[in-house]
Each structure stands twice: as structure tokens, then as C-alpha cells.
DSSP file (Angstrom, degrees, kcal/mol; ACC not computed):
  #  RESIDUE AA STRUCTURE BP1 BP2  ACC     N-H-->O    O-->H-N    N-H-->O    O-->H-N    TCO  KAPPA ALPHA  PHI   PSI    X-CA   Y-CA   Z-CA
    1    1 A M              0   0    0      0, 0.0    34,-0.2     0, 0.0     2,-0.2   0.000 360.0 360.0 360.0 156.0  -10.6  -21.1   21.7
    2    2 A P        -     0   0    0      0, 0.0     2,-0.6     0, 0.0    38,-0.6   0.016 360.0-137.5 -95.8 165.7   -8.1  -19.4   22.4
    3    3 A L  E     -aB  40  72A   0     69,-2.3    69,-2.3    -2,-0.2     2,-0.6  -0.864  24.1-158.3 -88.0 123.2   -8.6  -15.9   21.2
    4    4 A M  E     -aB  41  71A   0     36,-3.2    38,-2.5    -2,-0.6     2,-0.4  -0.925  11.1-173.1-113.7 118.0   -5.3  -14.9   19.7
    5    5 A R  E     -aB  42  70A   0     65,-2.8    65,-3.1    -2,-0.6     2,-0.5  -0.914   5.4-163.6-107.1 135.1   -4.4  -11.3   19.3
    6    6 A V  E     -aB  43  69A   0     36,-3.0    38,-2.6    -2,-0.4     2,-0.4  -0.967   1.0-165.7-123.9 117.1   -1.2  -10.4   17.4
    7    7 A D  E     +aB  44  68A   0     61,-2.5    61,-2.2    -2,-0.5     2,-0.3  -0.860  22.3 154.1-100.7 134.8    0.3   -6.9   17.8
    8    8 A M  E     -aB  45  67A   0     36,-2.1    38,-2.4    -2,-0.4     2,-0.2  -0.965  46.7 -85.4-152.1 163.1    2.9   -5.9   15.2
    9    9 A Y  E >   -a   46   0A   0     57,-0.7     3,-0.6    55,-0.4    38,-0.2  -0.480  53.9-101.4 -70.9 146.6    4.4   -2.9   13.6
   10   10 A R  T 3  S+     0   0    0     36,-3.3    -1,-0.1     1,-0.2    34,-0.0  -0.354  92.4  69.0 -63.2 144.3    2.6   -1.6   10.5
   11   11 A G  T 3   +     0   0    0      1,-0.4    -1,-0.2    -3,-0.1     2,-0.1   0.237  56.6 122.7 132.6 -15.2    4.1   -2.5    7.2
   12   12 A R    <   -     0   0    0     -3,-0.6    -1,-0.4     1,-0.1     2,-0.1  -0.471  62.3-113.0 -74.8 150.7    3.7   -6.2    6.5
   13   13 A S     >  -     0   0    0     -2,-0.1     4,-2.4     1,-0.1     5,-0.2  -0.319  25.3-108.7 -75.3 164.2    1.9   -7.3    3.4
   14   14 A K  H  > S+     0   0    0      1,-0.2     4,-2.6     2,-0.2     5,-0.2   0.885 121.7  52.5 -59.5 -39.1   -1.5   -9.0    3.5
   15   15 A A  H  > S+     0   0    0      2,-0.2     4,-2.3     1,-0.2    -1,-0.2   0.902 108.6  49.5 -65.5 -40.8    0.2  -12.2    2.4
   16   16 A E  H  > S+     0   0    0      2,-0.2     4,-2.4     1,-0.2    -2,-0.2   0.924 112.1  48.1 -63.4 -43.7    2.8  -12.0    5.2
   17   17 A I  H  X S+     0   0    0     -4,-2.4     4,-2.5     2,-0.2     5,-0.2   0.930 111.7  49.4 -63.5 -45.1    0.1  -11.4    7.8
   18   18 A K  H  X S+     0   0    0     -4,-2.6     4,-2.7     1,-0.2    -1,-0.2   0.909 110.9  50.8 -60.3 -41.7   -2.0  -14.3    6.5
   19   19 A N  H  X S+     0   0    0     -4,-2.3     4,-2.5     2,-0.2    -1,-0.2   0.921 110.0  49.1 -61.6 -45.5    1.1  -16.6    6.6
   20   20 A I  H  X S+     0   0    0     -4,-2.4     4,-2.5     1,-0.2    -2,-0.2   0.923 113.7  46.6 -60.2 -45.3    1.9  -15.6   10.2
   21   21 A L  H  X S+     0   0    0     -4,-2.5     4,-2.5     2,-0.2    -2,-0.2   0.900 111.7  50.9 -65.7 -40.6   -1.7  -16.3   11.3
   22   22 A D  H  X S+     0   0    0     -4,-2.7     4,-2.4    -5,-0.2    -2,-0.2   0.916 111.9  47.5 -62.7 -42.9   -1.8  -19.6    9.4
   23   23 A I  H  X S+     0   0    0     -4,-2.5     4,-2.5     2,-0.2     5,-0.2   0.946 113.1  47.8 -62.9 -48.5    1.4  -20.7   11.1
   24   24 A A  H  X S+     0   0    0     -4,-2.5     4,-2.5     1,-0.2    -2,-0.2   0.892 112.9  48.9 -61.6 -40.4    0.3  -19.6   14.5
   25   25 A Y  H  X S+     0   0    0     -4,-2.5     4,-2.8     2,-0.2    -1,-0.2   0.920 110.9  49.6 -65.7 -43.9   -3.1  -21.4   14.1
   26   26 A Q  H  X S+     0   0    0     -4,-2.4     4,-1.9     2,-0.2    -2,-0.2   0.930 113.9  45.3 -61.4 -45.6   -1.5  -24.6   12.9
   27   27 A V  H  X S+     0   0    0     -4,-2.5     4,-3.0     1,-0.2     5,-0.4   0.921 114.5  48.3 -64.9 -44.0    0.9  -24.7   15.8
   28   28 A A  H  X S+     0   0    0     -4,-2.5     4,-2.4    -5,-0.2     6,-0.4   0.902 108.8  54.6 -63.1 -40.7   -1.8  -23.8   18.3
   29   29 A T  H  <>S+     0   0    0     -4,-2.8     5,-1.0    -5,-0.2     4,-0.4   0.920 117.3  35.6 -58.2 -44.5   -4.1  -26.5   16.8
   30   30 A E  H  <5S+     0   0    0     -4,-1.9    -2,-0.2    -5,-0.2    -1,-0.2   0.895 126.5  34.9 -79.2 -41.6   -1.4  -29.2   17.3
   31   31 A E  H  <5S+     0   0    0     -4,-3.0    53,-0.2    -5,-0.2    -3,-0.2   0.767 125.8  37.3 -90.2 -25.7    0.2  -28.1   20.6
   32   32 A L  T  <5S-     0   0    0     -4,-2.4    -1,-0.2    -5,-0.4    -3,-0.2   0.359 104.8-124.0-106.9   3.9   -2.9  -26.7   22.4
   33   33 A H  T   5 -     0   0    0     -4,-0.4    -4,-0.2    -5,-0.2    -3,-0.2   0.947  37.5-166.9  58.8  59.0   -5.3  -29.3   21.1
   34   34 A L      < -     0   0    0     -5,-1.0    -1,-0.1    -6,-0.4     3,-0.1  -0.393  19.3-114.3 -78.2 154.1   -7.9  -27.1   19.5
   35   35 A L    >   -     0   0    0    -34,-0.2     3,-1.5     1,-0.1    -1,-0.1  -0.392  51.1 -75.4 -75.1 161.3  -11.3  -28.2   18.4
   36   36 A P  T 3  S+     0   0    0      0, 0.0    -1,-0.1     0, 0.0     3,-0.1  -0.330 119.8  10.3 -58.3 141.9  -12.1  -28.1   14.6
   37   37 A R  T 3  S+     0   0    0      1,-0.2     2,-1.5    -3,-0.1    -2,-0.0   0.719  84.6 143.4  59.7  25.0  -12.8  -24.5   13.4
   38   38 A D    <   +     0   0    0     -3,-1.5     2,-0.5   -37,-0.1    -1,-0.2  -0.524  24.4 135.4 -91.0  66.6  -11.5  -23.1   16.7
   39   39 A R        +     0   0    0     -2,-1.5     2,-0.4    -3,-0.1   -36,-0.1  -0.947  16.9 155.4-127.5 112.6   -9.8  -20.1   15.0
   40   40 A Y  E     +a    3   0A   0    -38,-0.6   -36,-3.2    -2,-0.5     2,-0.4  -0.884  16.4 159.7-137.2 100.4  -10.2  -16.6   16.5
   41   41 A Q  E     -a    4   0A   0     -2,-0.4     2,-0.4   -38,-0.2   -36,-0.2  -0.978  16.5-174.8-131.0 136.8   -7.3  -14.3   15.5
   42   42 A I  E     -a    5   0A   0    -38,-2.5   -36,-3.0    -2,-0.4     2,-0.4  -0.995   9.0-157.8-133.2 126.6   -7.1  -10.5   15.5
   43   43 A V  E     -a    6   0A   0     -2,-0.4     2,-0.5   -38,-0.2   -36,-0.2  -0.880   6.0-171.6-104.2 134.7   -4.1   -8.5   14.1
   44   44 A T  E     -a    7   0A   0    -38,-2.6   -36,-2.1    -2,-0.4     2,-0.4  -0.994  10.0-154.6-123.4 124.2   -3.5   -5.0   15.2
   45   45 A Q  E     -a    8   0A   0     -2,-0.5     2,-0.3   -38,-0.2   -36,-0.2  -0.789  13.3-165.4-100.1 142.6   -0.8   -3.0   13.4
   46   46 A H  E     -a    9   0A   0    -38,-2.4   -36,-3.3    -2,-0.4     5,-0.1  -0.903  23.5-117.8-127.2 150.4    1.0   -0.2   15.2
   47   47 A D    >   -     0   0    0     -2,-0.3     3,-2.3   -38,-0.2     4,-0.3  -0.534  46.8-101.7 -74.3 156.1    3.2    2.8   14.3
   48   48 A P  G >  S+     0   0    0      0, 0.0     3,-1.1     0, 0.0    -1,-0.1   0.820 121.6  55.0 -54.0 -36.1    6.7    2.5   15.9
   49   49 A E  G 3  S+     0   0    0      1,-0.2     3,-0.1     3,-0.0    -3,-0.0   0.580 101.0  61.7 -75.4  -6.2    5.9    5.0   18.7
   50   50 A E  G <  S+     0   0    0     -3,-2.3     2,-0.4     1,-0.2    -1,-0.2   0.464 103.7  47.8 -96.5  -2.2    2.8    3.0   19.7
   51   51 A M    <   +     0   0    0     -3,-1.1     2,-0.5    -4,-0.3    -1,-0.2  -0.940  54.7 177.6-145.8 117.4    4.6   -0.2   20.7
   52   52 A I        +     0   0    0     -2,-0.4     2,-0.6    -3,-0.1    -3,-0.0  -0.970   7.5 176.7-120.5 114.3    7.7   -0.6   22.9
   53   53 A I        +     0   0    0     -2,-0.5     9,-0.1     2,-0.0    13,-0.1  -0.891   7.3 170.3-123.5  98.8    8.7   -4.2   23.4
   54   54 A L        -     0   0    0     -2,-0.6     7,-0.0     7,-0.0    -2,-0.0   0.049  37.0-114.4 -90.7-155.7   11.9   -4.5   25.5
   55   55 A D    >   -     0   0    0      7,-0.0     3,-2.0     5,-0.0     5,-0.2   0.234  34.3-113.7-136.6  16.5   13.3   -7.8   26.9
   56   56 A V  T 3  S-     0   0    0      1,-0.3    -2,-0.0     2,-0.1     0, 0.0   0.792  80.8 -59.1  53.6  29.9   13.3   -7.7   30.8
   57   57 A G  T 3  S+     0   0    0      3,-0.1    -1,-0.3     1,-0.1    -3,-0.0   0.666 105.9 127.1  77.1  16.6   17.1   -7.6   30.7
   58   58 A L  S <  S-     0   0    0     -3,-2.0    -2,-0.1     2,-0.1    -1,-0.1   0.538  76.3-117.6 -84.2  -6.8   17.4  -10.9   28.8
   59   59 A G        +     0   0    0      1,-0.2     2,-0.4     0, 0.0    -3,-0.1   0.754  55.6 160.2  78.4  23.5   19.6   -9.5   26.1
   60   60 A L        -     0   0    0     -5,-0.2     2,-0.9    41,-0.1    -1,-0.2  -0.640  37.6-136.8 -80.7 133.5   17.2  -10.2   23.3
   61   61 A D        -     0   0    0     -2,-0.4     2,-0.2    -6,-0.0    40,-0.1  -0.805  23.6-162.2 -92.3 105.2   17.8   -8.1   20.1
   62   62 A R        -     0   0    0     -2,-0.9     2,-0.2    -9,-0.1    40,-0.1  -0.581   8.2-173.0 -86.1 149.7   14.4   -6.9   19.0
   63   63 A T    >   -     0   0    0     -2,-0.2     3,-1.6    36,-0.1    -1,-0.0  -0.625  47.5 -80.7-126.0-172.7   13.9   -5.7   15.4
   64   64 A K  T 3  S+     0   0    0      1,-0.3   -55,-0.4    -2,-0.2    -2,-0.0   0.584 123.8  67.3 -67.1  -9.6   11.1   -4.0   13.4
   65   65 A D  T 3  S+     0   0    0    -57,-0.1    -1,-0.3     2,-0.1    37,-0.0   0.387  70.7 134.8 -91.4   3.3    9.6   -7.6   13.0
   66   66 A V    <   -     0   0    0     -3,-1.6   -57,-0.7    37,-0.1     2,-0.3  -0.217  31.9-175.6 -57.9 141.1    8.8   -7.9   16.8
   67   67 A M  E     -Bc   8 103A   0     35,-2.9    37,-2.5   -59,-0.1     2,-0.5  -0.983  19.5-147.8-137.9 147.9    5.3   -9.3   17.5
   68   68 A V  E     -Bc   7 104A   0    -61,-2.2   -61,-2.5    -2,-0.3     2,-0.7  -0.976   9.3-160.8-118.8 119.7    3.3  -10.0   20.6
   69   69 A F  E     -Bc   6 105A   0     35,-3.3    37,-2.8    -2,-0.5     2,-0.6  -0.891   9.4-172.7 -98.4 115.9    1.0  -12.9   20.6
   70   70 A S  E     -Bc   5 106A   0    -65,-3.1   -65,-2.8    -2,-0.7     2,-0.4  -0.944   4.6-170.8-113.3 114.4   -1.6  -12.5   23.4
   71   71 A L  E     -Bc   4 107A   0     35,-3.3    37,-3.3    -2,-0.6     2,-0.5  -0.878  14.6-161.8-108.4 134.9   -3.9  -15.6   23.9
   72   72 A T  E     +Bc   3 108A   0    -69,-2.3   -69,-2.3    -2,-0.4     2,-0.3  -0.979  36.1 151.5-109.7 123.3   -6.9  -15.7   26.1
   73   73 A S  E     - c   0 109A   0     35,-2.6    37,-2.1    -2,-0.5     3,-0.1  -0.968  51.5 -96.6-151.3 155.9   -7.7  -19.4   26.7
   74   74 A S  S    S-     0   0    0     -2,-0.3    37,-0.2    35,-0.2    34,-0.0  -0.377  76.6 -63.1 -65.0 161.4   -9.1  -21.9   29.0
   75   75 A P        -     0   0    0      0, 0.0     2,-0.3     0, 0.0    -1,-0.2  -0.149  59.2-165.6 -54.5 141.5   -6.4  -23.5   31.2
   76   76 A R        -     0   0    0     -3,-0.1     2,-0.1     2,-0.0   -44,-0.1  -0.909  27.7 -96.9-125.8 153.6   -3.7  -25.4   29.3
   77   77 A E     >  -     0   0    0     -2,-0.3     4,-2.1     1,-0.1     3,-0.2  -0.415  30.4-124.7 -67.1 144.2   -1.1  -27.9   30.6
   78   78 A E  H  > S+     0   0    0      1,-0.2     4,-2.6     2,-0.2     5,-0.2   0.893 111.9  54.5 -57.7 -41.0    2.4  -26.3   31.2
   79   79 A A  H  > S+     0   0    0      1,-0.2     4,-2.2     2,-0.2    -1,-0.2   0.887 107.6  50.2 -62.2 -38.8    4.0  -28.9   28.9
   80   80 A D  H  > S+     0   0    0      2,-0.2     4,-2.5     1,-0.2    -1,-0.2   0.909 110.5  49.9 -65.4 -41.5    1.6  -27.9   26.1
   81   81 A K  H  X S+     0   0    0     -4,-2.1     4,-2.8     2,-0.2    -2,-0.2   0.931 110.3  49.8 -62.4 -45.5    2.4  -24.2   26.6
   82   82 A K  H  X S+     0   0    0     -4,-2.6     4,-2.4     1,-0.2     5,-0.2   0.913 112.3  47.4 -60.8 -43.1    6.1  -24.8   26.5
   83   83 A R  H  X S+     0   0    0     -4,-2.2     4,-2.7    -5,-0.2     5,-0.3   0.903 111.4  51.8 -64.6 -39.9    5.8  -26.8   23.3
   84   84 A F  H  X S+     0   0    0     -4,-2.5     4,-2.7     2,-0.2    -2,-0.2   0.950 110.9  46.9 -61.1 -49.7    3.6  -24.1   21.8
   85   85 A Y  H  X S+     0   0    0     -4,-2.8     4,-1.8     1,-0.2     5,-0.2   0.945 116.6  43.8 -56.8 -50.5    6.1  -21.4   22.6
   86   86 A A  H  X S+     0   0    0     -4,-2.4     4,-1.7     1,-0.2    -1,-0.2   0.912 117.4  43.6 -65.1 -44.1    9.1  -23.3   21.2
   87   87 A R  H  X S+     0   0    0     -4,-2.7     4,-2.9    -5,-0.2     5,-0.3   0.863 108.0  59.0 -73.1 -34.8    7.3  -24.5   18.1
   88   88 A L  H  X S+     0   0    0     -4,-2.7     4,-2.6    -5,-0.3     5,-0.2   0.949 110.0  42.3 -58.7 -49.1    5.8  -21.2   17.3
   89   89 A V  H  X S+     0   0    0     -4,-1.8     4,-2.2    -5,-0.2    -1,-0.2   0.889 114.2  52.4 -67.0 -36.6    9.2  -19.5   17.1
   90   90 A K  H  X S+     0   0    0     -4,-1.7     4,-2.3    -5,-0.2    -2,-0.2   0.941 114.1  41.6 -62.3 -47.4   10.7  -22.4   15.2
   91   91 A E  H  X S+     0   0    0     -4,-2.9     4,-2.7     2,-0.2     5,-0.3   0.878 113.8  52.0 -70.7 -38.5    7.9  -22.3   12.5
   92   92 A L  H  X S+     0   0    0     -4,-2.6     6,-1.7    -5,-0.3     4,-1.7   0.890 112.8  46.2 -65.4 -37.6    7.8  -18.5   12.3
   93   93 A E  H  X S+     0   0    0     -4,-2.2     4,-0.9     4,-0.3    -2,-0.2   0.940 117.4  42.9 -67.5 -46.2   11.5  -18.5   11.7
   94   94 A A  H  < S+     0   0    0     -4,-2.3    -2,-0.2    -5,-0.2    -1,-0.2   0.856 129.4  23.9 -69.2 -36.2   11.4  -21.3    9.1
   95   95 A H  H  < S+     0   0    0     -4,-2.7    -3,-0.2    -5,-0.2    -1,-0.2   0.488 134.4  27.7-115.5  -4.8    8.4  -20.2    7.2
   96   96 A A  H  < S-     0   0    0     -4,-1.7    -3,-0.2    -5,-0.3    -2,-0.1   0.384  95.7-119.6-134.8  -1.4    8.1  -16.4    7.8
   97   97 A G     <  +     0   0    0     -4,-0.9     2,-0.5    -5,-0.4    -4,-0.3   0.752  60.0 149.0  69.3  24.4   11.6  -15.3    8.4
   98   98 A V        -     0   0    0     -6,-1.7    -1,-0.2    -9,-0.1    -2,-0.1  -0.816  47.0-125.7 -95.7 125.6   10.8  -14.0   11.9
   99   99 A A    >   -     0   0    0     -2,-0.5     3,-2.2     1,-0.1   -36,-0.1  -0.420  17.1-123.4 -68.1 140.8   13.7  -14.2   14.4
  100  100 A P  G >  S+     0   0    0      0, 0.0     3,-1.6     0, 0.0    -1,-0.1   0.831 111.6  61.4 -54.1 -34.3   12.8  -16.1   17.7
  101  101 A A  G 3  S+     0   0    0      1,-0.3   -41,-0.1   -40,-0.1    -2,-0.0   0.683  97.3  61.0 -67.2 -15.7   13.9  -13.0   19.7
  102  102 A D  G <  S+     0   0    0     -3,-2.2   -35,-2.9   -40,-0.1     2,-0.6   0.278  88.3  85.7 -93.7  10.5   11.1  -11.1   17.9
  103  103 A V  E <   +c   67   0A   0     -3,-1.6     2,-0.4   -37,-0.2   -35,-0.2  -0.944  51.3 177.1-119.0 115.7    8.3  -13.3   19.2
  104  104 A M  E     -c   68   0A   0    -37,-2.5   -35,-3.3    -2,-0.6     2,-0.4  -0.941   9.2-166.2-113.3 138.1    6.7  -12.6   22.6
  105  105 A V  E     -c   69   0A   0     -2,-0.4     2,-0.4   -37,-0.2   -35,-0.2  -0.977   9.7-178.5-129.1 138.5    3.8  -14.7   23.8
  106  106 A N  E     -c   70   0A   0    -37,-2.8   -35,-3.3    -2,-0.4     2,-0.5  -0.998   7.3-164.5-133.8 129.8    1.4  -14.1   26.7
  107  107 A I  E     -c   71   0A   0     -2,-0.4     2,-0.5   -37,-0.2   -35,-0.2  -0.970   2.5-170.5-117.9 121.7   -1.4  -16.6   27.7
  108  108 A T  E     -c   72   0A   0    -37,-3.3   -35,-2.6    -2,-0.5     2,-0.3  -0.940  16.9-145.1-107.6 127.3   -4.1  -15.4   30.0
  109  109 A T  E     +c   73   0A   0     -2,-0.5     2,-0.2   -37,-0.2   -35,-0.2  -0.657  26.1 158.7 -98.1 150.3   -6.4  -18.1   31.3
  110  110 A N        -     0   0    0    -37,-2.1     2,-0.2    -2,-0.3     5,-0.0  -0.789  38.6 -92.2-144.2-171.1  -10.1  -18.0   32.0
  111  111 A T    >   -     0   0    0     -2,-0.2     3,-1.8   -37,-0.2   -37,-0.0  -0.635  32.6-106.8-108.7 168.4  -12.8  -20.6   32.3
  112  112 A K  G >  S+     0   0    0      1,-0.3     3,-1.3    -2,-0.2    12,-0.4   0.768 117.1  66.5 -64.1 -24.9  -15.3  -22.1   29.8
  113  113 A A  G 3  S+     0   0    0      1,-0.3    -1,-0.3    11,-0.1    12,-0.1   0.626  88.9  68.9 -69.9 -11.9  -18.0  -20.1   31.4
  114  114 A D  G <  S+     0   0    0     -3,-1.8     2,-0.4     8,-0.0    -1,-0.3   0.320  88.3  83.5 -88.7   8.1  -16.3  -16.9   30.3
  115  115 A W    <   +     0   0    0     -3,-1.3     9,-0.4    -4,-0.0     2,-0.4  -0.927  42.5 173.1-121.1 137.7  -17.1  -17.5   26.6
  116  116 A S        -     0   0    0     -2,-0.4     6,-0.2     6,-0.2     3,-0.1  -0.970  10.3-168.8-132.4 123.5  -20.1  -16.9   24.3
  117  117 A F        -     0   0    0     -2,-0.4     2,-0.2     1,-0.3     5,-0.1   0.398  63.1 -52.9 -93.9   2.2  -19.5  -17.6   20.7
  118  118 A G  B >  S+D  121   0B   0      3,-0.5     3,-1.5     0, 0.0    -1,-0.3  -0.710 108.1  61.9 144.8 166.2  -22.7  -16.0   19.5
  119  119 A N  T 3  S-     0   0    0      1,-0.3     3,-0.1    -2,-0.2    -2,-0.0   0.626 112.5 -79.7  63.2  16.5  -26.5  -15.8   19.9
  120  120 A G  T 3  S+     0   0    0      1,-0.2     2,-0.3    -4,-0.0    -1,-0.3   0.748  96.3 133.3  66.8  23.0  -26.1  -14.7   23.5
  121  121 A E  B <   -D  118   0B   0     -3,-1.5     2,-0.9     4,-0.0    -3,-0.5  -0.767  61.4-137.6-107.8 151.7  -25.5  -18.3   24.6
  122  122 A A    >>  -     0   0    0     -2,-0.3     4,-2.3    -6,-0.2     3,-1.0  -0.796  27.3-174.3-100.5  85.1  -22.9  -19.8   26.9
  123  123 A Q  T 34>S+     0   0    0     -2,-0.9     6,-2.1     1,-0.3     5,-0.9   0.762  78.8  51.9 -61.2 -30.6  -22.2  -22.8   24.6
  124  124 A F  T 345S+     0   0    0     -9,-0.4    -1,-0.3   -12,-0.4   -11,-0.1   0.826 114.8  43.4 -72.8 -29.8  -19.9  -24.5   27.0
  125  125 A M  T <45S+     0   0    0     -3,-1.0    -2,-0.2   -13,-0.2    -1,-0.2   0.799 113.3  49.2 -85.8 -29.4  -22.4  -24.2   29.8
  126  126 A N  T  <5S-     0   0    0     -4,-2.3    -1,-0.2     1,-0.0    -2,-0.2   0.455 115.0-110.7 -91.7   2.0  -25.5  -25.2   27.8
  127  127 A G  T   5S+     0   0    0     -4,-0.5    -3,-0.2     2,-0.3    -4,-0.1   0.429  87.4 115.4  91.7  -0.7  -23.8  -28.3   26.4
  128  128 A K  S   <S+     0   0    0     -5,-0.9     2,-0.3    -6,-0.2    -4,-0.2   0.783  85.4  30.5 -72.0 -24.9  -23.4  -27.3   22.7
  129  129 A L              0   0    0     -6,-2.1    -2,-0.3     1,-0.1    -1,-0.1  -0.956 360.0 360.0-128.5 150.9  -19.6  -27.4   23.2
  130  130 A K              0   0    0     -2,-0.3    -1,-0.1    -3,-0.0    -6,-0.1   0.364 360.0 360.0-121.6 360.0  -17.5  -29.5   25.4
């Protein structure tokens, strides 16, 4: 885990979306120390009137490329989160042409007991995952 949801405006190509997801997964794997095959990503595309992403008065110039990454995850170290935020925007800018001001990230934490990956089992609690 984490479960990564990405909200964006409708209009990107399938290749662009795959590239964004691949970049986000690679950065998360390295900075949040993911297990092998720990990839759970969901993209939701919105019409412009369905998504309003302002800047809390920070002076960020948002464009039609704005995206919100919402991660649900077991607790992570603050230093890992900071590295993830910084590297995600750097890699998205370099390899997908997304401006850093167009990337918003939210991490909501839960515990390992809050996950079942299938078969009605709590794999972290029954010892199948650590």
C-alpha cells in the first residue's frame, strides 16, 4: 500500500495517464519504501465544473493540468513524505510536463489492520504480509 487516487480534469490521453501513474508509482516505491507489487492506483477524470482546486492563498497558479494525489497509507516518516512530495513534482515536471503548482498531495494514514487485499482476509494481521 498505499492506495493512490489521482483526480484530474478529463482530456489526457491514455499514454499520458499511464506515464503519470508510472512516475508516481516509481517515486512512491523509492521514497515511501513500498513492497514489491505494492501498486494500487485509481484515476478519476472530471469535467471542469466538477473539480475546484484553489491554493489556500499561497499564490499558486493552477492550470487545466492540476491533479490531486490522495494516498491512503499506513503511517510514514515525515522525512519520507517530504521527499515524496518534492520528488513527485520534480519527476512529473521533467517527464510529464506538469508544473509543480499543479500537483496537490494528501496522505491519510490508517493502520495495517485496516487493509484486506482479497479473499476476505486481513493479510497483515494473519501474517501473510509484514
